[in-house]
C-alpha positions, 0 to 999 in steps of 0.5 A: 308226791310221795307218802311219808316213808322211812327208807332202808339205805340206799333205796329208790324213792317212788312218787305216787302221783305223776303228771306228764304229757309224754309219760316216761316215769313209772311210779311203781319202780321210781324210774324215769326211763328215757324214750326220747334222747336229748338234754333234760333238766331234772329238779328235786325238792324235799321237805323234812319234818321237824327233828327228822332229816331227808337226804337223797341223790339224783342218779342216772344209770347208777351214777350220782349226779346231785345231792339234796339234804334237809334237817332242822331240830325245831322247824320244817326244813327244805332242800332242792337241787337241779341238774342238766343231763344228756340222756340217751334212749334207754337211760334211767334216772331216779331219786335214791334215799341215802345217808342212813349210816350217818343218822340215827333218827331215820328219814322222813319225806313229807308227801305233799312237798317232796317232788321230782320233776324233769323235762326235755330241754332240747332233743338230740 
């Protein structure tokens, strides 16, 4: 989960709380750093407050693999996406806030309903 934030463009999104059996996520840097190579499933869920928007992407080693967008004038809006990636030892995966050049009302992610998760589907 994260705190409500306005981001510069582009910016890594760090999640303040994490729950992991094999902790490879650093909540200070916002990076998942692969210590066990294999095929991973990553999920992103975002919530935007009314009249605010959220646009993020899932990035591996600097390359974008998935986008998520949420906006509504009058209601909370959600967006989600999942991606299956081959990840090698030492690779980094993170969430990056984007799209600020297209919007003027800022970006707000609600801390209780915005999540980033990943798990090893099968090892190499």
